[in-house]
MARKOL-259652 format. One record per residue: residue number from 1; residue in one letter; x, y, z of N, C-alpha, C, CB in turn. Coordinates in steps of 0.2 Angstrom, whole numbers, plus 5000, padded with zeros to 4 digits. Each point is the difference from the previous one (the first is absolute). Last residue first. Glycine has a CB too. Layout:
<rs>
pos,code,n_c1,n_c2,n_c3,ca_c1,ca_c2,ca_c3,c_c1,c_c2,c_c3,cb_c1,cb_c2,cb_c3
NUM,A,X,Y,Z,X,Y,Z,X,Y,Z,X,Y,Z
...
</rs>
This chain:
<rs>
pos,code,n_c1,n_c2,n_c3,ca_c1,ca_c2,ca_c3,c_c1,c_c2,c_c3,cb_c1,cb_c2,cb_c3
107,X,5113,4784,5041,5003,5007,5000,5000,5003,4994,5007,4996,5010
106,X,4979,4982,5005,5003,5003,4993,5003,5007,5002,4991,4993,4993
105,X,4997,4992,5022,5007,5000,5001,5003,5003,4993,5000,4990,5008
104,X,4977,5008,4999,5002,4995,4996,5008,4999,5000,4990,5002,4993
103,X,4997,5014,5020,4997,4994,5002,5003,4994,4995,4990,5006,5003
102,X,5017,5017,4994,5002,4998,5007,4997,4993,5002,5000,5012,5003
101,X,4994,4999,4977,5007,4998,4999,5002,4997,5007,5002,5009,4991
100,X,4977,5000,5008,5000,4993,4997,5007,4998,4999,4990,5003,4993
99,X,5006,5017,5017,4998,4995,5005,5000,4993,4996,4993,5008,5006
98,X,5013,5012,4982,5005,4999,5005,4998,4994,5005,5003,5012,5000
97,X,4981,4996,4984,5006,4996,4997,5005,4999,5005,4997,5006,4989
96,X,4985,5006,5019,4998,4993,4998,5006,4996,4997,4988,5005,4999
95,X,5016,5018,5005,5000,4996,5007,4997,4993,4998,4998,5011,5007
94,X,5002,5004,4975,5006,4999,5002,5001,4995,5007,5003,5011,4994
93,X,4976,4997,4998,5002,4995,4996,5008,4998,5002,4992,5004,4991
92,X,4998,5014,5021,4997,4993,5001,5002,4995,4996,4990,5006,5004
91,X,5017,5016,4991,5003,4997,5006,4997,4993,5002,5002,5012,5004
90,X,4989,4999,4978,5007,4998,4998,5003,4997,5007,5001,5009,4990
89,X,4978,5001,5012,4999,4994,4996,5007,4997,4999,4989,5004,4995
88,X,5010,5017,5015,4998,4995,5005,5000,4993,4996,4994,5009,5007
87,X,5010,5010,4980,5006,4998,5004,4998,4995,5005,5005,5011,4998
86,X,4978,4997,4989,5005,4996,4995,5006,4998,5005,4996,5006,4989
85,X,4988,5008,5021,4997,4993,4999,5005,4996,4996,4988,5005,5001
84,X,5018,5018,5002,5000,4996,5006,4998,4993,4999,4999,5011,5007
83,X,4998,5003,4975,5007,4999,5001,5001,4996,5006,5003,5010,4994
82,X,4975,4998,5003,5002,4994,4995,5007,4998,5000,4991,5004,4993
81,X,5002,5015,5020,4997,4994,5003,5002,4994,4995,4990,5007,5005
80,X,5017,5014,4989,5004,4998,5006,4997,4993,5002,5003,5012,5003
79,X,4986,4999,4979,5006,4997,4998,5004,4997,5006,5000,5009,4991
78,X,4980,5002,5014,4999,4994,4997,5006,4997,4997,4989,5004,4997
77,X,5013,5017,5012,4998,4996,5005,4999,4993,4997,4995,5009,5007
76,X,5008,5009,4979,5006,4998,5003,4999,4995,5005,5004,5011,4998
75,X,4977,4997,4992,5004,4996,4995,5007,4998,5003,4995,5006,4991
74,X,4991,5009,5021,4997,4993,5000,5004,4996,4995,4989,5005,5002
73,X,5018,5017,4999,5001,4997,5007,4997,4993,5000,5000,5011,5005
72,X,4996,5002,4976,5007,4998,5000,5001,4996,5007,5004,5010,4992
71,X,4975,5000,5006,5001,4994,4995,5007,4998,5000,4991,5004,4993
70,X,5005,5015,5019,4997,4994,5004,5001,4994,4995,4992,5008,5007
69,X,5013,5013,4984,5005,4998,5005,4998,4994,5004,5004,5011,5001
68,X,4981,4998,4984,5006,4997,4996,5005,4998,5005,4998,5007,4990
67,X,4984,5004,5019,4998,4994,4997,5005,4996,4996,4988,5004,5000
66,X,5016,5018,5008,4999,4996,5005,4998,4993,4998,4997,5009,5007
65,X,5004,5007,4977,5006,4999,5002,5000,4995,5006,5004,5011,4996
64,X,4976,4997,4997,5002,4996,4995,5007,4998,5002,4993,5005,4991
63,X,4997,5011,5022,4997,4994,5001,5002,4994,4995,4990,5006,5004
62,X,5018,5016,4994,5003,4998,5006,4997,4993,5001,5001,5011,5005
61,X,4991,5001,4977,5006,4997,4999,5003,4997,5006,5002,5009,4991
60,X,4978,5002,5011,4999,4995,4996,5007,4996,4998,4990,5006,4995
59,X,5010,5015,5017,4997,4994,5004,4999,4994,4996,4994,5008,5007
58,X,5013,5011,4982,5005,4998,5005,4998,4994,5004,5005,5011,5000
57,X,4980,5000,4986,5005,4996,4996,5005,4997,5004,4998,5008,4991
56,X,4986,5006,5019,4997,4994,4998,5005,4996,4996,4989,5005,5000
55,X,5018,5016,5006,4999,4996,5006,4997,4993,4998,4998,5011,5007
54,X,5003,5005,4977,5007,4998,5001,5000,4995,5007,5005,5011,4994
53,X,4975,5001,4999,5002,4995,4995,5007,4996,5002,4993,5007,4991
52,X,5000,5012,5021,4996,4994,5002,5001,4994,4995,4991,5008,5004
51,X,5029,5009,5001,4993,5001,4997,4996,4993,5002,5004,5008,4990
50,X,5017,5001,5025,4998,4996,4994,4993,5001,4998,5008,4991,5004
49,X,5004,5018,5016,5002,5004,4993,4998,4996,4994,5009,5005,5006
48,X,4988,4987,5017,4996,5006,4999,5001,5003,4994,5001,5001,5012
47,X,5012,4980,4993,4993,4998,4998,4996,5007,4999,5001,4989,5006
46,X,5026,5012,4991,4995,4999,5006,4993,4999,4997,5007,5007,5007
45,X,5016,4985,4981,4995,5005,4999,4995,5000,5006,5001,5000,4987
44,X,5017,4984,5010,5002,5006,5002,4995,5005,5000,5011,4998,4995
43,X,4985,4980,4998,5002,4999,5007,5002,5007,5002,5004,4989,4999
42,X,4990,5008,4978,4994,4998,5004,5002,5001,5008,4996,4992,4990
41,X,5021,5011,4994,4996,5006,5001,4994,4998,5004,5004,5005,4989
40,X,5009,4978,5005,5004,5004,5005,4996,5006,5001,5011,4996,4996
39,X,4981,4990,4988,4999,4997,5006,5004,5004,5006,4999,4988,4994
38,X,5003,5018,4983,4993,5002,5003,4999,4997,5007,4996,5000,4988
37,X,5025,4996,5001,4999,5007,5002,4993,5001,5002,5008,5003,4992
36,X,4996,4976,5000,5004,5001,5006,4999,5007,5002,5008,4991,4997
35,X,4982,5004,4983,4997,4997,5005,5003,5001,5007,4996,4991,4992
34,X,5015,5016,4988,4994,5005,5002,4996,4997,5006,5000,5004,4988
33,X,5017,4982,5003,5003,5006,5003,4995,5005,5002,5010,4999,4993
32,X,4983,4981,4997,5004,4998,5006,5002,5007,5003,5003,4988,4996
31,X,4988,5013,4983,4995,4998,5005,5003,4999,5007,4993,4995,4991
30,X,5022,5008,4990,4996,5007,5002,4995,4998,5005,5002,5005,4989
29,X,5009,4977,5003,5004,5004,5004,4997,5006,5002,5010,4995,4994
28,X,4978,4991,4991,5001,4997,5007,5004,5004,5004,4999,4989,4995
27,X,4999,5018,4983,4994,5001,5004,5000,4997,5007,4994,5000,4989
26,X,5025,4997,4996,4999,5007,5002,4994,5001,5004,5007,5003,4990
25,X,4996,4976,5000,5004,5001,5006,5000,5007,5003,5007,4991,4995
24,X,4971,5002,4992,5007,5000,4998,5004,5000,5007,4998,5006,4989
23,X,4978,4982,5009,5003,5007,5002,5008,4999,4997,4992,5002,5010
22,X,4991,4980,4989,4999,5005,4995,5003,5007,5002,4989,4994,4997
21,X,5012,4987,5018,5003,4998,4993,4999,5005,4994,4997,4988,5004
20,X,4994,5015,5019,5008,5002,4999,5002,4998,4993,5002,4998,5013
19,X,4972,5008,4990,5005,4994,5002,5007,5002,4999,4991,4992,4996
18,X,4988,5024,5012,5004,4999,4994,5005,4994,5001,4999,5012,4996
17,X,4988,4997,5021,4996,4995,4996,5003,4999,4993,4990,5004,5005
16,X,5020,5011,5012,4999,4993,5003,4996,4996,4995,4999,5005,5011
15,X,5005,5017,4983,5006,4997,5001,4999,4993,5002,5006,5011,5002
14,X,4975,5003,4997,5003,4998,4994,5006,4996,5000,4995,5011,4995
13,X,4997,4998,5025,4996,4994,4998,5002,4998,4993,4990,5004,5006
12,X,5020,5016,5002,5002,4994,5004,4996,4994,4998,5003,5007,5010
11,X,4991,5013,4980,5007,4998,4998,5002,4994,5004,5003,5012,4997
10,X,4977,4997,5009,4999,4998,4994,5007,4997,4997,4990,5008,4998
9,X,5009,5004,5023,4997,4993,5000,5000,4997,4993,4993,5003,5011
8,X,5026,5016,4992,4992,4999,5001,4998,4993,5000,4999,5011,4994
7,X,5025,5000,5014,4997,4996,4995,4993,5000,5002,5010,4993,4998
6,X,5006,5028,5009,4998,4993,5002,4996,4997,4994,4999,5004,5011
5,X,5010,5019,4990,5006,4995,5000,4998,4993,5003,5006,5010,5003
4,X,4976,5009,5002,5006,5001,4995,5005,4995,5002,4997,5012,4999
3,X,4979,4980,5006,5004,5005,5002,5006,5001,4996,4996,4998,5012
2,X,4980,4992,4979,5005,4999,5004,5005,5006,5002,5000,4988,4995
1,X,4973,5009,4999,5006,5003,4997,5005,4998,5005,4995,5009,4994
</rs>
């Protein structure tokens, strides 16, 4: 059983496995608001006061949140790498074009 004012594991899993495409706007807003409140309570409520079920639920969500954040970090890193590679290729082509113009006297 979860602690008062907290989301249960079943509710959290149900929200995660239900595709967003089948949720109404109201459902999405409700999930975001109650999820934010639950995450805040996770941080505020001392571990000694949490039930065993709530401790397990919080630990599972914390791990999922870490994995999600790490995935975003990896995606951002990949985007930066690709952006840098594209800029480097563009710079190289511009330098080559400038060198050709310099060698042929074309402007």
